[in-house]
N, C-alpha and C positions, 0 to 999 in steps of 0.2 A: 636615438633609437628609444622605441618605447618598450619599458618591461612587462612580463607575461604576468607578473606576480598580484594577486586580486587585492585591492586596497581591504580596508576591515569592513566597512560598511558590506562590500560586496561578500565577504566571506560570512558576516552574520545572517544576511539573508537567505545565504545558500544553506546555512546551519537552521534556521527558522523555518526555512520550505522542506529540509529534508528530516526534521525532529520528529513530525507526524506520521511518516511514513516508516520511519525506523521502528518507533513505538507500536505500530498497527501491525509491523512484521514479526516483532519479538513477540507479541501477543498471541499470533495466529501460529507461529512454530511452538508457544509452548502450550497451547491446548492439549495435543495429545499426552502432555505430561500431566495436566492439571485435569481432564476429564478422565477418570477411570470408568466411565460408563460408556460402554461400546455403543449404546443407543444416542445418546448425546453428542458423540465424535461423531455419530455417522448423520446424523442430525444438522451440525456444524457445518459438516464435509459437502453436506448436499445444498446447502445455504451460499457456501462459497462458491460451488460450482455455478451454480443459478447465477450470483452476481457477475461472475466474469463472462458469462453468457449474454448477460444486460449489458455489461460494457461492449463487450464484441458486437451484437446486434447494433448498439447505438452508433460506435465507430462507422459499420457497414453500411448503416441507412443515412449518415453524416448529420445525424442531431446532437451529436456527444459536444459537451460545454466545451468552450475552449476558453 
């Protein structure tokens, strides 16, 4: 009967794939605390919204990288 416990190389690969995502998420969530300037915070928020729009357009048009 096969066990469902991943081997150490699979776990290391998963951590290596998730680490950049976790770092970027931490930076995005820390921005409101780090940016005390309302103008800069508004600009960063607009850039994030435009980035989400770009990704959604790429997915809907079928040209997203796989």
